[in-house]
N, C-alpha and C positions, 0 to 999 in steps of 0.2 A: 576873714572876708571868704575866701575861697572855699573854706571847709562846708559851711552849710550849703555853697550851692552846689558841691561833689556832690553833697547828700541829696539835696533836693532831685538831681538828675539820676541819682541810683533810686531814688524811690520813685519815681515817675518810673522808670526803667520795670521796677518789681510789677508795680501795679498794672504797667501794660502785660508781663508775662502772665500773669495770676489769672489775666482777664482771657488770655490767648488760650492759655492751657484745656481750660474747660469747653471752650469751643471745638477743639480740634479734637477732643476723646469725645465729642457727643456720638461720633459714627464710627460703631465698629465693623470689623469686616464680617460679611455673613457670607451665607451660599443660597444660590436660588437652585432649584433643581425640579425636575417632573419630565413628563412624558410627551412625544407628538405622535400623534395619532391622526389618520385620513377621518375627516368627518363625514363619508358617506359609509366604507367599509367598517371604520372601527381598528383598523389593523395598524403597526406602527409604521413611521415616517421617518427615515434617513434624509435631513436636509440641512441647509446652511441657516443659521441663526445670526443675524448683526443685529446686536445689543448696541444702544447709543444711549452714553449716560447724560443727566442735564447739563455737564459742561463741554458737549459735544464730542465726547471721547468714543471711539469704537472699537467693540470687541466683535471677531467673527469666532464662533464655534459650529461645530457638526452634532446633531441628536445622532445616537446608535440608529442604522438601519435596523438591527434585527429587533431591538425593543422598543424605540424610539424615544430612550431616555436623554438626557442633558442636564448637565451641569455646569454650574461658573460662578466664580467669586466675587462679589463687587463688594466695593469701599465708599459709595457715593448715596447719599439721601434723596429720595426725589423721584418723580416721575422718567422713567427709563421706556425708551422706546424699542420694543423686539420688532423687528421683520424677518418672518422665514421666505425664502426665497431659493432660486437655485434651479438645477437643471429639470427638477422632477416633480414641483410643485408650484401650484398659483402663489401669487406674490401674495401675504397678508400681514398686515400691521398689528399690534397690540400695545397696550400700555400697560407698565409694571411699576405701581408704586411700592417706592422701598421706605420704609419708615425709619426715622431716625434712634437710633439704638446705639448705647455705649456699652453692648454684650453680645458676644458672638451668635447667630440664631442662624436657623434654614428655616426658608421660606420656598413654600411646595406649590409649584404652580404647573399644570397640564394644559397644553393649547392644543387644537383641532386645526388642521388645515387640508386644503383639497389636493391630492395628489394627481401628476398628469399619470394616464394611462393610455398606451399607445392604443389608438382604435377606438376610445370612448368621442362619443359623439358631441360636438360644440353646437351645433346649429342646421337646422335642414330648414329648408327655404322653395316652397311649394310654386311659385312664379317669380323667380327672381331677375329675368328678366322679360322686355317685352315678347310679345308672340312671335317666332321664328327671326329673331333681331338679336343683336349683341348689346343692345341698351337695358341698364339696367334699370327696373321698375323700382317703385317706391320701397316696397318690401326688401327686394335687394340692396336697394342702396343703405339702407339700415342694416341688415346684416353684415354687410362688408365695411361698414363704420364701426358696428361693434366688434367684428373682428380684429379691425385696426387698431381698436381700443385695448382690446386682450394681448396680442401683439407687443403693444407698446410697455404694455405693465408688467408684462413677463417675456423679459429677452431673450430667454434659455428655450422659449415654446416653440414647437416646429409644428404645423399643421399639414394635412392632405385637404385639397380642396376638389371636390368630382363635381363635374357640369358635364350636364345633358342638352339634349335639342330639347325640343316641347311635343313633337310626334314625327310619325315616321314619314321623313320626306321622300323617302329611297320608293315605298310602295307605289305612288301615284308613276314615277318614272318606270320603274318595271311594268307597271298595268299598260302604259303608252308602249313600251315596246312591246311586250308579249302583243297586244292586240294588231300591231303593226305586222307584226310576224305571223300571227294568223292569218292576215291576209294575205300574206304572201305564200304561208303553208294553203291555203285553200285555193288560190289561183293555180298554184304549183298539181294539187290535187285533180283539178279539173281538166287541165294540161295534157295530165298522163293519162287521163279516160280517154282521151282523143287521139293518141299516141296508137299508130297502126302496127300490125305486127312486124319487128324488122328494121322499124326507125329507129333512133337512138333517142332514148330519156331525156327529157328535160332536167336541167340541175337541179336538186332539191336544195331551198332555201337553208342555209345556217343561221342559226340563233346566234345575234350578236352580242358581246362580252355583256355582262352586267354593268349597268351606269356607277358612276361614281355617288357616293351618297354625299350628300348637300349639308348634311349636321355634321359631316367631319370639318368643313372650312366654317362653318357657324360656330362650332366648340373651340375651333383655337383664335377667332373672335372674338369669343365670351372670355377666353384664359388672357388676351391681352386688355379688355377691360377689366377684370380684376387685379392685373400687374399695374396698373396705371393707378386704380385706385389705394392702391398700398404702397405707390412709390416712395411715399415719406414714413415708411416703416423701416426702421433700423433691419438691414440685412434681411428685408424680405425676401430678396430675390434667389437665396438659399435654406430660408425657412419655410417657405411655403412650397409644396410640392402639388403640380396638376395632376390628375387624371381624368379619363373620359369616361361617362356614365353612359353606357349605350339604352337607347331607346328600344321598346320592344316591338319587332318586328311585326308588323300586320299579317293576321292571318292570309293563309294561299288557297282559294278554292279549286277544284279541279274543276276542268274544262270537259265537257261532252267529247266523247272519241270522233273521232273526224269520220263521214260518212261517206267519205270519197274513197272507191275500190283502187288497189294499187294494179298495175299493169300485170296483165296475164305472162305466167312464165312458160316454161318448156311444157308442151302436148297442153296446153290450152289451161293449165291451172293457175288459179288466183293467189297471189301470197298476201298476207295479213295487211289491213289497213293501218297507217301510223294514226296514232292518237294524238290529238291537237296539243300542245303545251299547254300547263296550266294557266289561270290565269288569276292575278292579285286582286285583292277586296278593297276597299277603301282604305284612306289613310289611317292608321293606329294613333289615337290622342292619348298621350303619355297623363297619367293620373299619380304619378310620381316627381319627388320635389326635385326639380331639376340644379338646385345648387346644394351641396352639402358639405358640410367642415368636419372634420376629425381631428382628432391629436394624431401628432405622426411619430416620430424615431424620437424616445424619451431615452437622454444618457444619464449616467448616473453622474452624484456628485462628486465619483471621484476621476470621472472619464477628464 
């Protein structure tokens, strides 16, 4: 009675093994190879490639920076996710379907990515802020939201944010300062005419130092607005560099020479009349973007 039972168990085991062997033998080891190139320039790119198998396993390799070539051996059939990422490229995902095969084979696939190039423009916004204020406009909010999304998706990306004012706010201050000085200078010149020989001359007024440019404080406030908008982005405080973009100064028009004559010198000779200072023209409204974002320092994948 025991012998048939042992025989039946052995037979069942053999049947199980006969079913298992073909299943495991269906997939042979194969190679995936190709080239990674820049989608804009067509130049080879060396970057990290993270390959995720259908079972969830991950392997990371790097493409060759000289020719962009890569090679990886796989042993699992099904859709594989390939993620190109790193310090020098935009994150990009690809799906590569590995067929079932019992023989060794080579699959060739080339991919294109967008490389980070230091100084390359990411965005340029004409009126990113309300006029002469630190409040973002609708287009500014959109630009900053897009920047935050790019920074989150590419955690190795560094950017340079250039911000300027909207117009030359210093010109009106200079014009007012010059106007007041000219009045003092004219009054002095008239007083000089009335000075009799041998009497001391009145003290000539001195041009005051240039006023502080209001755009300096405005741009700093705009920097803070962007910082607050990016506060939830990982390491934004070190990945975002701020620079001041200056507004073109208003042209300065020369004022006519003062008509008042200088006092008489020795032997009744007259000295040359002093010219009046130049006068500033109307404020210069900028016609350039006041928010520019470009790619900052790019690290190598080996840094």
